[in-house]
FIDREN-258808 format. One record per residue (C-alpha): x, y, z; residue in one letter; residue number from 1. Coordinates in pm, whole numbers, plus 50000, padded with zeros to 5 digits. Example, Ala and Ser with C-alpha at 12.3 -4.5 7.8 and 13.67 -1.06 7.14 Angstrom:
BEGIN
east north up code pos
51230 49550 50780 a 1
51367 49894 50714 s 2
END
This chain:
BEGIN
east north up code pos
27862 30654 95897 m 1
28062 30641 96216 d 2
27989 30274 96264 k 3
28110 30190 95916 h 4
28436 30370 95961 v 5
28503 30192 96284 t 6
28458 29851 96121 e 7
28707 29935 95844 k 8
28975 30024 96090 k 9
28946 29689 96263 e 10
28996 29510 95930 y 11
29317 29703 95853 n 12
29474 29573 96168 k 13
29451 29216 96040 g 14
29628 29304 95718 f 15
29928 29446 95912 s 16
29979 29112 96084 l 17
29994 28937 95750 f 18
30244 29192 95627 t 19
30466 29131 95927 v 20
30455 28756 95870 i 21
30546 28795 95505 v 22
30829 29032 95593 s 23
30969 28793 95849 i 24
30949 28506 95600 a 25
31127 28715 95337 f 26
31403 28811 95576 v 27
31438 28447 95680 g 28
31460 28333 95319 i 29
31709 28607 95244 l 30
31916 28507 95545 g 31
31906 28142 95442 m 32
32010 28242 95092 l 33
32303 28446 95222 v 34
32403 28159 95451 l 35
32377 27912 95165 y 36
32592 28130 94942 i 37
32847 28171 95220 a 38
32859 27799 95284 i 39
32881 27726 94912 a 40
33160 27978 94878 n 41
33338 27820 95173 f 42
33307 27479 95014 h 43
33434 27617 94686 m 44
33735 27768 94859 k 45
33802 27444 95043 i 46
33776 27254 94716 t 47
34004 27503 94545 d 48
34250 27482 94834 l 49
34248 27104 94818 k 50
34295 27122 94443 g 51
34588 27358 94479 k 52
34737 27139 94751 d 53
34701 26841 94521 s 54
34864 27035 94237 f 55
35149 27160 94455 y 56
35214 26807 94576 t 57
35251 26683 94220 a 58
35457 26989 94129 e 59
35684 26937 94427 r 60
35754 26582 94313 a 61
35851 26708 93968 i 62
36071 26980 94120 e 63
36252 26728 94340 e 64
36329 26521 94031 i 65
36466 26834 93863 r 66
36692 26906 94162 v 67
36813 26546 94157 g 68
36898 26577 93789 l 69
37095 26895 93869 q 70
37317 26680 94092 e 71
37371 26437 93803 e 72
37463 26730 93579 v 73
37711 26853 93841 g 74
37875 26511 93874 d 75
37897 26466 93497 a 76
38042 26815 93462 m 77
38309 26749 93727 s 78
38410 26415 93577 e 79
38429 26556 93224 a 80
38630 26861 93335 y 81
38888 26649 93518 i 82
38909 26403 93229 e 83
38983 26684 92985 v 84
39248 26838 93209 l 85
39421 26502 93251 e 86
39401 26400 92886 t 87
39414 26709 92669 y 88
39720 26888 92803 d 89
39967 26801 92528 q 90
39874 27042 92252 s 91
40130 27260 92080 g 92
40224 27608 92192 k 93
40097 27935 92041 s 94
39769 27770 91945 q 95
39559 27855 92248 n 96
39239 27911 92048 d 97
39275 27577 91875 v 98
39366 27405 92199 q 99
39068 27555 92377 d 100
38833 27439 92102 e 101
38977 27087 92128 i 102
38919 27093 92502 r 103
38567 27234 92468 q 104
38472 26965 92218 k 105
38621 26692 92436 a 106
38437 26832 92738 f 107
38102 26834 92558 r 108
38149 26477 92440 q 109
38258 26348 92779 s 110
37985 26541 92964 f 111
37712 26422 92732 y 112
37826 26059 92748 d 113
37860 26061 93126 n 114
37525 26232 93184 l 115
37340 26007 92942 y 116
37467 25696 93117 v 117
37381 25838 93461 k 118
37024 25932 93362 v 119
36971 25605 93180 q 120
37060 25411 93495 k 121
36815 25618 93702 k 122
36533 25616 93446 l 123
36325 25348 93616 g 124
36401 25471 93967 h 125
36328 25843 93951 l 126
36073 25837 94233 q 127
36277 25635 94481 e 128
36607 25805 94397 d 129
36503 26170 94380 y 130
36162 26220 94549 v 131
36169 26260 94928 d 132
35800 26361 94942 l 133
35584 26120 95146 t 134
35203 26083 95122 v 135
34941 25950 95361 g 136
34790 25603 95376 d 137
34492 25697 95158 n 138
34693 25905 94913 e 139
34901 25798 94614 t 140
35185 25958 94421 l 141
35305 25795 94103 e 142
35583 25904 93873 i 143
35509 25771 93531 v 144
35837 25672 93365 e 145
35936 25910 93085 p 146
36123 25825 92770 t 147
36487 25923 92721 l 148
36583 26114 92410 s 149
36785 25922 92155 e 150
37157 25935 92224 k 151
37361 26145 91984 l 152
37673 26031 91809 n 153
37983 26196 91967 r 154
38051 26398 91653 d 155
37693 26533 91658 e 156
37720 26682 92006 i 157
37710 27062 91991 k 158
37690 27341 92248 k 159
37309 27334 92222 s 160
37273 26957 92254 s 161
37060 26831 92541 k 162
36973 26510 92718 v 163
36591 26508 92744 s 164
36340 26323 92959 l 165
36015 26329 92760 k 166
35659 26281 92882 n 167
35742 26280 93251 l 168
35421 26258 93459 k 169
35352 26306 93827 a 170
35006 26173 93927 v 171
34885 26255 94278 y 172
34548 26136 94421 v 173
34440 26256 94765 d 174
34222 26075 95021 e 175
33902 26208 94859 k 176
33994 26082 94517 g 177
34092 26421 94382 r 178
34370 26383 94125 a 179
34631 26622 93987 s 180
34842 26532 93687 i 181
35143 26730 93573 i 182
35310 26641 93248 k 183
35639 26793 93128 t 184
35970 26739 92956 d 185
36298 26802 93140 i 186
36598 26905 92934 q 187
36958 26889 93059 m 188
37194 27116 92869 g 189
37573 27129 92850 i 190
37736 27385 93085 p 191
37951 27651 92926 n 192
38277 27591 93113 v 193
38603 27782 93091 k 194
38947 27626 93079 f 195
39248 27823 93187 a 196
39444 27929 92881 t 197
39768 27733 92896 p 198
40098 27916 92873 s 199
40410 27781 92707 s 200
40615 27983 92956 l 201
40715 27881 93307 p 202
40582 28058 93613 d 203
40888 28281 93632 l 204
40739 28519 93889 m 205
40674 28224 94120 g 206
41039 28115 94107 m 207
41266 28159 94405 v 208
41584 27980 94285 v 209
41739 27879 93955 v 210
42075 27717 94036 a 211
42200 27593 93703 n 212
42498 27417 93863 s 213
42318 27282 94167 g 214
42253 27378 94528 i 215
42469 27320 94837 i 216
42322 27357 95186 c 217
42572 27420 95463 e 218
42504 27277 95807 g 219
42419 27399 96153 d 220
42196 27173 96365 p 221
42037 27475 96532 n 222
41948 27671 96219 k 223
41716 27541 95948 d 224
41712 27644 95584 i 225
41365 27714 95442 k 226
41269 27767 95078 l 227
40928 27876 94948 t 228
40862 27896 94575 g 229
40953 27711 94256 n 230
41310 27581 94245 i 231
41543 27440 93981 y 232
41878 27275 94058 a 233
42110 27156 93781 g 234
42414 26932 93824 l 235
42692 27007 94071 l 236
43053 26989 93958 n 237
43211 26664 94080 d 238
43501 26855 94230 s 239
43281 26989 94508 e 240
43370 26890 94863 e 241
43145 26616 95002 g 242
43014 26531 94655 f 243
42931 26158 94608 p 244
43150 26064 94313 k 245
42917 25792 94182 d 246
42611 26019 94163 k 247
42481 26296 93938 d 248
42399 26532 94223 t 249
42182 26844 94209 s 250
42120 26908 94576 l 251
42383 26837 94839 l 252
42265 26871 95199 v 253
42580 26865 95411 k 254
42645 26744 95766 n 255
42397 26884 96020 n 256
42210 27084 95753 a 257
41830 27087 95770 n 258
41646 27188 95454 l 259
41269 27231 95428 s 260
41071 27309 95113 i 261
40775 27488 95268 i 262
40567 27517 94951 s 263
40635 27495 94578 a 264
40446 27406 94265 d 265
40768 27253 94133 k 266
41103 27163 94286 f 267
41309 27015 94004 v 268
41653 26852 94028 c 269
41839 26740 93717 a 270
42024 26481 93926 g 271
42004 26321 94270 d 272
41932 26470 94610 i 273
42213 26360 94842 n 274
42182 26381 95218 l 275
42509 26355 95407 v 276
42524 26216 95763 a 277
42306 26387 96026 r 278
42130 26604 95769 s 279
41759 26627 95690 s 280
41538 26714 95396 f 281
41162 26777 95394 t 282
40929 26847 95103 s 283
40593 26943 95249 n 284
40248 26837 95139 a 285
40159 27022 94819 g 286
40517 27025 94692 v 287
40577 26854 94358 e 288
40929 26713 94374 l 289
41111 26591 94062 w 290
41460 26439 94075 a 291
41666 26157 93938 k 292
41665 26000 94283 g 293
41749 26035 94650 l 294
42042 25899 94849 t 295
42016 25899 95228 v 296
42319 25833 95450 n 297
42256 25827 95827 s 298
42011 26110 95769 s 299
41641 26186 95752 m 300
41404 26252 95460 a 301
41033 26341 95463 n 302
40866 26329 95123 l 303
40514 26445 95203 l 304
40389 26583 94870 g 305
40396 26436 94519 d 306
40733 26275 94449 t 307
40858 26181 94101 y 308
41187 25987 94076 f 309
41343 25864 93753 a 310
41580 25633 93940 d 311
41631 25484 94286 d 312
41568 25597 94637 l 313
41872 25450 94812 t 314
41953 25418 95178 v 315
42331 25408 95166 a 316
42557 25239 95417 s 317
42535 25398 95759 g 318
42312 25380 96063 n 319
41981 25523 96170 g 320
41843 25666 95845 s 321
41473 25753 95859 a 322
41257 25809 95551 i 323
40887 25894 95561 t 324
40694 25897 95234 i 325
40336 26023 95215 a 326
40118 26173 94944 g 327
40186 26017 94604 n 328
40509 25845 94505 y 329
40585 25785 94137 y 330
40903 25592 94065 g 331
40840 25607 93692 y 332
41183 25511 93559 g 333
41222 25199 93348 s 334
41445 25120 93052 a 335
41139 25087 92829 e 336
40982 25422 92919 s 337
41314 25610 92914 a 338
41416 25488 92570 k 339
41074 25563 92421 k 340
41063 25917 92555 s 341
41203 26242 92418 h 342
41480 26199 92671 y 343
41626 25911 92471 e 344
41931 26115 92369 e 345
42007 26178 92733 r 346
41992 25805 92807 y 347
42178 25662 92510 k 348
42493 25591 92713 n 349
42313 25457 93018 y 350
42274 25093 93114 k 351
41928 24954 93177 d 352
42012 24937 93547 t 353
42049 25316 93549 d 354
41699 25366 93412 l 355
41480 25210 93678 n 356
41302 25323 93991 s 357
41330 25107 94300 a 358
41379 25157 94675 i 359
41688 24991 94817 i 360
41802 24972 95178 v 361
42171 24911 95245 n 362
42209 25086 95582 g 363
42151 24949 95931 k 364
41875 25046 96176 a 365
41681 25207 95891 t 366
41319 25314 95917 k 367
41137 25336 95585 l 368
40772 25431 95633 d 369
40547 25416 95325 l 370
40227 25364 95524 s 371
40106 25717 95442 g 372
40138 25681 95065 v 373
39812 25709 94870 q 374
39939 25624 94522 k 375
40247 25409 94464 l 376
40422 25344 94135 m 377
40756 25163 94114 l 378
40835 25091 93751 a 379
41182 24954 93824 g 380
41341 24682 94032 k 381
41665 24636 94218 s 382
41983 24486 94074 y 383
42285 24317 94226 i 384
42568 24541 94111 s 385
42864 24384 93937 d 386
43189 24538 94070 p 387
43332 24513 93719 s 388
43038 24726 93591 k 389
42980 24478 93307 t 390
42688 24254 93403 s 391
42448 24340 93686 d 392
42205 24072 93805 v 393
41830 24128 93790 m 394
41628 24059 94105 t 395
41252 24048 94155 g 396
41205 24331 94410 e 397
41102 24694 94378 s 398
41142 24759 94753 v 399
41418 24551 94903 t 400
41710 24516 95140 v 401
42062 24417 95047 k 402
42029 24098 95255 g 403
41766 23950 95022 t 404
42040 23893 94765 q 405
42102 23561 94939 l 406
41793 23420 94769 a 407
41948 23469 94426 y 408
42267 23277 94499 l 409
42263 22961 94293 a 410
42250 22640 94493 s 411
42596 22476 94501 a 412
42423 22148 94410 k 413
42357 22261 94054 i 414
42708 22397 93984 l 415
42929 22193 93753 g 416
42827 21952 93481 d 417
42653 21619 93539 d 418
42984 21437 93590 s 419
43108 21676 93859 a 420
43081 21594 94229 d 421
42944 21917 94374 s 422
42894 21785 94726 s 423
43188 21991 94848 n 424
43108 22302 94644 y 425
43014 22627 94816 t 426
42867 22949 94691 n 427
43057 23174 94714 p 428
43398 23012 94670 m 429
43750 23144 94640 t 430
43892 23211 94298 y 431
44137 22923 94338 d 432
43850 22687 94417 e 433
43663 22814 94112 a 434
43964 22739 93892 v 435
44004 22393 94045 t 436
43634 22316 93986 n 437
43633 22456 93632 g 438
43389 22734 93726 l 439
43593 23045 93641 e 440
43523 23062 93267 g 441
43270 23269 93073 n 442
43026 22976 93056 t 443
42939 22810 93387 i 444
42844 22440 93356 p 445
42525 22350 93546 v 446
42310 22050 93634 k 447
41978 22137 93469 w 448
41772 21852 93616 d 449
41891 21838 93977 t 450
41605 21921 94216 p 451
41676 22175 94490 v 452
41495 22143 94819 e 453
41489 22518 94892 t 454
41327 22572 94553 w 455
41039 22345 94648 g 456
41196 22051 94467 g 457
41217 22243 94138 k 458
41510 22220 93904 t 459
41707 22491 93734 l 460
41501 22420 93426 r 461
41176 22499 93614 d 462
41242 22841 93768 i 463
41269 23062 93457 g 464
41643 23125 93417 v 465
41802 23209 93084 d 466
41859 22895 92873 s 467
42197 23011 92743 k 468
42336 23186 93051 t 469
42153 23049 93356 p 470
42429 23162 93595 i 471
42623 23488 93624 k 472
42942 23510 93824 k 473
43077 23813 94006 m 474
43422 23870 94156 f 475
43465 24050 94486 y 476
43783 24131 94673 s 477
43813 23993 95024 d 478
44106 24093 95241 n 479
44112 23754 95416 a 480
44045 23521 95123 s 481
44164 23723 94828 g 482
43925 23718 94532 t 483
43588 23555 94598 v 484
43350 23435 94327 v 485
42970 23457 94368 y 486
42731 23268 94138 y 487
42386 23424 94086 y 488
42074 23300 93909 l 489
42014 23482 93581 n 490
41639 23506 93515 f 491
41489 23575 93174 t 492
41273 23864 93303 d 493
41151 24038 93618 e 494
40830 23833 93625 t 495
41020 23508 93671 n 496
41256 23671 93921 a 497
40961 23806 94124 s 498
40779 23473 94119 k 499
41092 23285 94228 f 500
41154 23518 94523 m 501
40792 23506 94631 s 502
40791 23127 94641 e 503
41139 23107 94794 y 504
41059 23348 95079 y 505
40691 23295 95145 q 506
40656 22919 95096 k 507
40965 22798 95280 n 508
40921 22863 95653 p 509
41275 22757 95736 d 510
41423 22974 95462 i 511
41201 23267 95564 k 512
41311 23230 95923 k 513
41674 23226 95815 q 514
41630 23535 95593 m 515
41437 23724 95862 d 516
41725 23655 96098 k 517
41963 23795 95842 y 518
41738 24099 95785 l 519
41748 24173 96158 s 520
42112 24262 96098 f 521
41988 24565 95901 y 522
41689 24643 96119 f 523
41841 24611 96463 n 524
41602 24832 96655 g 525
41235 24819 96751 e 526
41161 25141 96562 d 527
41337 25029 96247 s 528
41189 24844 95952 g 529
41000 24889 95625 i 530
40633 24975 95673 y 531
40386 24959 95385 v 532
40010 24934 95351 k 533
39841 24630 95207 d 534
39832 24665 94830 s 535
39451 24670 94826 e 536
39439 24995 95026 t 537
39623 25205 94767 y 538
39435 25424 94519 l 539
39703 25327 94269 l 540
39944 25039 94319 y 541
40180 24947 94038 v 542
40510 24770 94104 t 543
40743 24600 93861 n 544
40874 24379 94141 g 545
40785 24249 94484 n 546
40775 24474 94790 i 547
40942 24365 95110 l 548
40815 24487 95446 s 549
40983 24416 95777 y 550
40913 24498 96140 s 551
41221 24552 96353 g 552
41007 24502 96662 k 553
40855 24172 96554 d 554
41167 24066 96361 k 555
40947 23936 96081 e 556
40909 24027 95716 g 557
40643 23997 95450 k 558
40665 23999 95073 l 559
40392 24163 94865 y 560
40377 24027 94513 s 561
40445 24244 94210 a 562
40154 24391 94018 t 563
40032 24179 93731 h 564
40245 24262 93423 p 565
39939 24350 93213 k 566
39846 24632 93450 l 567
40203 24758 93450 t 568
40207 24759 93070 n 569
39887 24963 93057 k 570
40065 25242 93244 l 571
40376 25247 93028 i 572
40246 25553 92842 q 573
40204 25735 93175 d 574
40567 25655 93253 q 575
40677 25784 92912 i 576
40478 26105 92977 d 577
40657 26148 93311 y 578
40993 26103 93135 q 579
40896 26374 92886 d 580
40775 26604 93161 e 581
41101 26567 93353 w 582
41289 26645 93032 f 583
41081 26961 92975 a 584
41118 27071 93336 l 585
41496 27039 93306 n 586
41496 27251 92992 r 587
41261 27539 93086 k 588
41058 27450 93398 m 589
40750 27375 93187 v 590
40550 27053 93214 s 591
40482 26989 92845 n 592
40750 26885 92603 y 593
40553 27062 92328 n 594
40599 27392 92513 d 595
40969 27385 92423 l 596
41052 27605 92125 d 597
41286 27467 91860 t 598
41389 27811 91733 s 599
41426 28102 91974 v 600
41595 28421 91855 s 601
41663 28770 91986 d 602
41447 29016 91788 p 603
41702 29292 91864 d 604
42008 29092 91755 d 605
42006 28940 91407 k 606
42369 28823 91438 t 607
42295 28550 91694 t 608
42171 28215 91567 s 609
41844 28087 91711 p 610
41875 27826 91983 h 611
41677 27505 92031 n 612
41515 27457 92371 e 613
41474 27082 92308 t 614
41849 27029 92283 d 615
41940 26784 92565 p 616
42249 26992 92641 s 617
42043 27307 92701 s 618
41961 27412 93056 t 619
41695 27614 93235 v 620
41927 27915 93267 f 621
42014 27896 92894 d 622
41648 27890 92796 n 623
41538 28167 93031 l 624
41822 28423 93028 v 625
41962 28601 92724 n 626
42316 28567 92855 e 627
42486 28743 92564 k 628
42271 29051 92603 k 629
42329 29060 92980 l 630
42707 29034 92940 k 631
42711 29312 92685 e 632
42508 29539 92910 f 633
42730 29504 93221 v 634
43071 29474 93053 k 635
43183 29828 93149 n 636
43059 29812 93508 e 637
43287 29761 93809 t 638
43328 29383 93851 e 639
43070 29365 93570 q 640
42797 29408 93830 k 641
42502 29643 93781 y 642
42225 29730 94025 q 643
41929 29955 93960 y 644
41755 30165 94064 p 645
42047 30275 94276 k 646
41933 30323 94631 g 647
41577 30235 94533 g 648
41352 29947 94624 s 649
41267 29701 94483 p 650
41582 29661 94276 s 651
41765 29428 94035 v 652
42122 29295 94036 i 653
42270 29176 93706 m 654
42621 29036 93720 c 655
42861 28866 93481 n 656
43067 28684 93744 n 657
43108 28357 93557 g 658
43339 28469 93279 s 659
43711 28403 93285 q 660
43887 28667 93489 g 661
43570 28767 93676 t 662
43497 28432 93838 n 663
43394 28562 94179 k 664
43107 28441 94391 t 665
42827 28695 94426 l 666
42743 28745 94795 q 667
42385 28810 94903 i 668
42384 28961 95252 t 669
42109 29109 95464 s 670
42183 29447 95307 k 671
42102 29327 94954 e 672
41804 29130 95083 a 673
41637 29450 95208 e 674
41575 29588 94859 s 675
41681 29339 94589 v 676
41401 29129 94439 r 677
41573 28992 94128 l 678
41927 28859 94094 v 679
42061 28732 93759 v 680
42427 28628 93732 c 681
42645 28406 93515 t 682
42848 28254 93801 g 683
42809 28131 94159 d 684
42599 28286 94435 v 685
42637 28249 94810 e 686
42362 28353 95049 i 687
42497 28460 95385 a 688
42393 28313 95715 k 689
42045 28407 95847 d 690
41952 28609 95537 v 691
41581 28636 95461 q 692
41540 28706 95090 f 693
41217 28765 94899 r 694
41232 28743 94519 g 695
41416 28546 94249 i 696
41781 28438 94242 i 697
41902 28300 93909 m 698
42259 28175 93873 a 699
42432 27991 93592 k 700
42669 27856 93858 g 701
42588 27691 94187 k 702
42407 27848 94480 i 703
42541 27794 94830 t 704
42286 27841 95106 v 705
42412 27896 95459 n 706
42233 27801 95783 p 707
41934 28007 95888 g 708
41860 28128 95535 v 709
41497 28174 95431 q 710
41418 28228 95064 l 711
41066 28312 94954 e 712
40914 28386 94615 a 713
40751 28730 94593 a 714
40553 28723 94267 p 715
40404 29073 94279 l 716
40724 29251 94379 e 717
40931 29046 94135 a 718
40689 29129 93855 a 719
40710 29500 93930 k 720
41089 29509 93926 v 721
41095 29277 93625 f 722
40900 29532 93423 q 723
41051 29847 93575 a 724
41218 30096 93342 q 725
41599 30135 93354 i 726
41642 30512 93355 e 727
42000 30589 93467 d 728
42319 30658 93274 e 729
42390 30297 93189 n 730
42088 30269 92966 s 731
42253 30506 92716 n 732
41919 30645 92618 g 733
41780 30298 92551 q 734
41437 30198 92670 t 735
41526 29889 92870 l 736
41370 29677 93141 k 737
41493 29367 93323 a 738
41251 29162 93115 q 739
41454 29250 92804 d 740
41736 29026 92927 f 741
41511 28720 92919 f 742
41398 28514 92623 w 743
41027 28587 92568 h 744
41069 28848 92843 g 745
40789 29072 92716 k 746
40546 28783 92734 e 747
40584 28742 93111 y 748
40293 28922 93273 v 749
40131 28921 93613 l 750
39876 28671 93492 g 751
40150 28415 93442 n 752
40202 28384 93816 t 753
40003 28167 94054 t 754
40002 28427 94332 d 755
39655 28415 94486 n 756
39656 28780 94582 s 757
39600 28873 94217 q 758
39275 28687 94179 n 759
38984 28926 94148 t 760
38617 28872 94188 e 761
38568 28921 93815 e 762
38814 28639 93738 e 763
38634 28381 93947 s 764
38396 28152 93764 t 765
38077 28006 93911 t 766
37827 27777 93744 y 767
37453 27773 93815 n 768
37343 27416 93751 l 769
36976 27520 93770 a 770
37024 27698 93438 d 771
37128 27368 93279 c 772
36812 27176 93382 v 773
36491 27329 93244 t 774
36125 27243 93180 y 775
35946 27244 92847 s 776
35593 27150 92732 n 777
35451 27197 93084 w 778
35085 27084 93116 k 779
34843 27044 93407 k 780
34556 26799 93384 e 781
END
């Protein structure tokens, strides 16, 4: 029994060893299984990571294309917006909703057309133009070219219209051969832009001066006059001291006066700006200057903004004038544009020579620097003035010097008929010689087929003169010789005149040398001359005639040829538009002729007939101020002058000082300048020396500005006083404000001013281009 039990125990020990081995094997298998699962999971994660990386690479390529298309949308939007502002600004007044819809439609059409063309050009180059993503040597990225949606007809373009890239694919294959394919459409919508609602009213609150009878600046070399704000100057009376009798003058800057226009949206002169000896005038960059022209006499002018002249810039006789022109210069005046514009009535009694824009130098030691001009338009050309005022002679230059007139003197060899011996003729000749030679009559006999060496061997028949009147004569008085007769070539048009001068001056070295020597008489200093850029460097270069440049230092000139006539003709409508704009500015300080009202009446006075703002005889003061109502209001006041609130600030002065019996100049001293922000009077105003005035001064007469004066527009303060209630005894119980003495006065609001301090965050407009470029039909393969 005991032996048997002992044997069984020994057997059980062997079984335990087997159990241990099995357990160890199980644990090992379990461990291997866990390790395998972990490794498999790791490989799965790596594969998933690689797959995601592959997907993100393809997605990034698509996103970079989308960003690139956003840039195209931005460029198309900018171009369309500018195009609409430049083109669609002529609509009628009081139709803002209609005008806005016209602009919106034009914007959508222009934007769609521009964007479609841009995308179409890039269609086959999306990857190289937009995708900056680079891949390794064993990787590939391919953008499969999409199709472009069919282009809509312009009339079919709506707010919801889109330019679509369909079936755009990005295929990326990594170094292991794993591929990701993303397929999508990209749609480019039309931005919802806002155009400023145009106003048919001028920016009255931004005005600083309305001088209906012109402005006179008195001189002191040590004290400058500075104006800031919009300015209008009508025509000065020709009885004024120092007034150039042969000019329609709006602004007269007297001896030693220095006038600077610091900033202004518009500075408008109905006539010329005249600078008397030792005076200066500066219109800063950003100033838009409109005038008939500018006359400089031994003085200095700096035109640094945008300058618009309907007639000539003239350097009169004198010494040492200096003119610097930068920014943009538009000499838009020509007989054709003037007579086709709404200003035709104003021009009906003018000669063609009065309706052209040229730059003419008559003074000595002049410096005329146009090298800073970006855009240059000179629609006119110079003329040789006939002292008898009957028959001026056309030349071929838009920028010239008086000395170049020598080129247009007819050669003495061609004077007289074929039987005449002209070997002893001269040009000019005395009147007695002209009578002796039979050359004093209305028709001058000429030799049509005689070649002239200085004309390159050409004859009179070859150079483009008029077939009936090839020669014009002019009589000048000479103290030594009595009456002298000059004979000038009479060309059929400015093209022939320009071509003749170009060949005469540029292709005859001896003649050029002779003329340069004569020009040195005018430019007799190293710092004098006419300096222009080469015509190819201008953003816009349009001239009706040649342009002469000359270096006083090098004593040598150069002639730039006139623009081709076809290009000039293409811009004739622009010149007509400038004529119309100048007309509108001289009526009501608005840019659009269509903003002038043909029937304006006083709603409180049915006895007064409506007035027409388009009447050429109307003025800015007439079309802004209800003069009858103002006179009636102040008629019982001392000197017909009324100020309110009395002792308060800001305040208004209304004065009827232009009527017979009350014709007394209104004085603005430092005392008035402390509180007054609006002055309206029917006569003259004088601003005392060193006065600093902030606000608006409106006078039906002239405004005289003394040295040291600073005038500055104050839109917010002017608007407050403009709308302030009149509450003292003069109102007679009436509810009146200063605005009631202006036509359309109740329509002037703060929003009509350009003062930047009024802009609020809510008024600013921003555009998110990402919203305009969207995905659709996105698929991953």
